[in-house]
C-alpha positions, 0 to 999 in steps of 0.5 A, spaced: 499 499 500 505 504 501 507 504 493 500 505 491 500 512 496 506 514 493 504 513 486 497 516 488 501 522 491 505 523 484 499 523 480 496 529 484 502 533 484 502 532 477 494 534 476 495 540 481 502 542 477 498 543 471 493 547 474 498 552 476 501 552 469 494 554 466 494 559 471 501 562 470 500 561 462 493 565 463 497 571 466 503 570 461 498 570 455 493 575 458 491 579 452 490 572 449 486 570 455 482 576 456 480 577 449 477 569 449 474 570 456 470 576 454 468 573 447 466 566 451 462 570 456 459 575 452 453 576 456 457 577 463 460 583 459 454 586 456 453 592 460 460 594 462 462 600 459 469 600 455 474 595 453 479 597 459 474 596 464 472 589 461 480 587 462 480 589 469 474 585 470 478 579 467 484 581 472 480 581 478 477 574 476 484 571 474 486 574 481 481 570 484 483 564 481 490 565 484 487 565 491 483 559 489 490 556 487 492 556 495 486 552 496 489 547 491 495 547 495 491 546 502 487 540 499 493 537 497 496 537 504 489 535 506 489 529 501 495 527 503 493 527 511 487 523 509 490 517 505 495 517 510 490 516 516 485 512 512 490 507 509 485 502 510 480 505 505 486 508 500 483 504 494 476 507 495 479 514 496 484 513 490 479 510 485 474 516 487 479 521 486 482 518 479 474 517 476 473 525 478 479 527 475 478 523 469 471 525 468 472 532 470 478 534 466 475 530 460 469 534 460 473 541 461 477 539 455 471 539 451 469 546 453 471 552 448 478 554 451 484 556 448 489 551 445 494 551 450 488 550 455 485 544 452 492 541 451 493 541 459 486 539 460 487 533 456 493 531 460 490 532 466 484 527 464 490 522 461 493 523 468 486 521 471 485 515 466 492 512 468 491 513 475 485 508 474 489 503 469 495 503 474 493 503 481 485 502 481 485 496 476 491 492 479 489 493 486 481 491 485 483 485 482 488 483 488 482 485 493 478 481 489 483 475 489 484 476 496 476 476 498 475 470 494 481 466 497 478 468 504 471 466 502 474 459 499 478 458 506 472 459 510 467 455 506 472 450 504 
């Protein structure tokens, strides 16, 4: 189980690292990001008077995303403590996290976005899928084998 925990934490580091990369690229490529954001959320910007005010609004929204990034870091620390404290339920925690990551980032990758955002979201979804394949499937198979072995020893 120690190996499973280590691999899982590396996957989580990868997903959060890519999220931070998305945030940093949003700041670096701000003019491209803000133009795209304003064009995809036109209804939110209808009553705003001028272009500079719209860009300032996007700066504020991006700053809020930066604050939420601190939440990602604290959730990483919480996840680490959670799986270490509940080692018995590690497989269930890993499976739920992997499935939610795979489906969530896969859904985000299908939304309209800038090309670099889509690539990063596809990578995050692929990390979730590989977590399922590399951690969950083998451990589920061994858990089923253990359960069958216990059942046969009790009934036989």
